[in-house]
C-alpha positions, 0 to 999 in steps of 0.5 A: 075461033075457039071457045073453051067451057070450064065447069068447076064440078067441086063447086070450088074455085081458088086462085090468087092474083099475082102480087097478093097473098092467099090470106087476103082473101083476093080472088082472080076472077075470071082466070088470067090469060097468064095462068091459062097459058101456064095451065095449058103448057103444065097440062101438055108437059104432064099429059101429052106423050110427045112433050115428055122429052122436054121439047115442046113440039111446032104444033103446040108452040104455034097454039100457045103463041097464037093464044098468047098473042090474043087476049080472050073473052069470057062469059062469066057464070053467075056468082055463088055455087052453081053449075054453070060453065065459065067460057073463054073464047080466042079471036084467032084462027087455028088450023086442024092440027092446032084445034086437035091439040087444044081439044087434048090439052082442054079435056085433060086439064084437070084444075085451074087455080089451087089443087081443089079447083077441080075442073071439067073442060071441053072444046066447044063447037061454034054452034054451041056458044051462046050469044051473051054479053061477055067481059072483055079488055078495056083497051078493045072496048069503050066505056061500058057505064053502069053495070060494069067495073074494071078488073086487073089481070095478067097476061102475056105479051106479044112474043115479038114485042118480048123478043125486041125488049129482050135484045135491047135489055141484054145488049145494056146488060152486057155493057155493065158486066163482063160476064156474058152468061151472068148478064143474060141469066135474068132474061128468058130466051123467048116468051115460051120460056117466060110462060115457064119460069118458077117463083124460085128463079123469079126470086133469084133474078129479082123479078117482081113480075114474070118476064113477058107479062103485062097487067091488062084491064077487063070490063066485068059485069059488077055482079060477077062476084057478089056476097052470097045470100044468107044460109037458111039456118033451118035444119034439113034432113041429110041424105046418107051418102056412100062417098065423100072425097078429101083433099090433101094439101100441104103449106108448099105448093110442091107434091113432093112433100105429100105422103108417099103412097107407100104410107098409104096404111099409116096415113089412113090410120092417122085420119081415123085417129082424128076422127074417132077423136072428133066422135069422142069429143062431141059424144057423137055416138050416132057416127058408129060408121065412122068408129067401126063399133055399135053403141055397146062398143061391139065391132060391126060385121059385114065391112059396112062401116067407113073405109078410108082409101088414100089415093093418088088422083092428080098425078101418077108420081108416088104421092097421096093426094086424096083420101076417099072415105067410103062406107057400104052401108052409108054415111049418116047426118052426123058422120058427115058433119064429123068429116067436114069438121076435119081441117088437118091431119099429119104425115106419117114420117113428115114434118108439119100438118097436111090441110084437108078440104072436102071436095064432095060427097054423094051416091056412086051416080054423082061420084061416077059422073063428076069426078072422073078420076075415081072411075077405076076405083069405083066403076064396074069392070071385069078385070081388077088389079092391085093398086096397094098389096094385099095382105093375108089376114091369117098364116098362109099355108101350102094347102087348104083354105088358108093358101094365098088364093084361098084367103082372097076367095074368102075375103070376096065371099065376106063381101058378097062378091063372086068367090068360087073358081067358076065366078073368078080367075086369081092370079098373084102377080110376082114382078108386080108384088115386088114392085109393091114390097116397100108399102108399110103393112103394119099398123101401131097397134096391130100387124099382119100374121106374116108381113108380106104383100101380094099383087093380085089380078082378079078376072071375073065372069061378069062386071063387079062393082068397086070399090074392091079392098081385101085382106088385112088393113083393107079398111085403111087403104090395102088390098085396094084394086083398080079396074082395068 
C-alpha cells in the first residue's frame, strides 16, 4: 500500500481546479486524484525509456489503473510557507515490479500543478508513514463534525465502469449517425486514453469535463488553507546571495512558445536591459553588481558581478525555461529587491511577453540541495563540456597565446581556475561544434572579433566548482559548461 511524500521545495504551489480560471484565485488543494494520475503518466512518457515508443508497458498500465481505481488519502501540511511534506496514500496492494516503477515515476516527478510548482517526491517505506489525521473521501467516512469541511476534487472513474458506460454511449451514437468513426470519436477507447486527452480535443468534441472523470467530495481539516499571518513590516538585514533562479512562462501552456536555446544570448540581454532600467528608475546605485559598473560608471573587474545564464532545466527540448542569476561576488539586498521586482520580459523574435517568477535564491549549499537540476551547472566535477558555444574574445591566431586553446586558458586564468597544461586538458569537439552553429553569437551593439563558436571539453586534474562560463558573452549565457 504505497505512500508518497511531496515537498514543494520552492515553497510555491499553484493549481487551478477544473472548471475555474486561474485569475479567480481558487486553488485545487490537495492535488486531485485526476491531476496525480496525469502527472505520473506525463512523467513516464518523458523520463522512462520504455515509454518513449508511445506504448505504455503492461506493468505501467496495471499500476496506473490500480491507483486510478482507488481514491487516495491525504495528510496535509500546515498552511503557509513551510517545509512539511504532503503525503498521499493509496489503500491498494502493488507487486514488486509496480512498486519499483512507482518509485521511478515519483522520483522523476518535477512539478505538480503549474510549472513553478517544483516538487521533490519520494516513495515512503511503511514505517516512515506517521499516524496522523488524513483527509478522506466523504463516501468512505462518516460525518466529521466541527473542524472539518468538504472540498470537491476530480477523480477517475473505475476502468470497468467507464468501459460499460462507453459501450452504452457508443451504441446510442451509432443509431443517430451513419458514420461509425464520427459516432465513436468523442469516446476514448479506455480510461488510460481518457487520462491523456488534451484540452483541444475536449473542446473539439464538446466536453465540459473529461470523459472518465467524476467529482468526489473529501473531508479536509478546516485549517488546511488559512489566511497567512500579517507580515512583519520591520526591515531585517538581507544576507547576500550567490544565486537567484527565475522561471519563465508564457500565456500559453505549450513549451513550444518559450524561447529557443539558440536565443540564449539575446534572451539574457533582454533581461539585463530590464534590470538596468529598474536600477536607473529607482536610482538604485547600490545594485552595482547587476549593471557591472561601480559608482563612477567604470566596468567592474574580476567577473564578480551578475551573470544571466538562461537554462533549459525541466525538459531537454530546445527551449529555455529558467534564467540563473549568478554573482560570484554575491548579490546584495538592493540587487535582490530589483530581481524580485521583475515580473516580465520579452522573447527575442517572439510575440508577446514572458512572465518571470522567482523560484528561489541562496548560497551554493541551498541551491545544490534544493534544486537538483542545477547540480550539473553549479556542482563539482573534473570533466566539463559545452552547453553553449565558446566564442573567442580576440581574433584567433594559428600560433601563440591567441589560438583557441590559448584563449580558453587565458579565460580560465582570469576566473582563477586551473589553466596550465598540467592542470587542465582542453579538447575542441568538432561534431559538437557543428551542433551549436545556430546559436546567436552577436549582441545588439557588440559582436565578437570572429563570429564562430566552439564546443569544448575541459578535463581538470581535480574537481572544479561551477558555474564555468568563458569567452565573449559569458556574462549572458555563452561559453557555459556542464559537469559530466
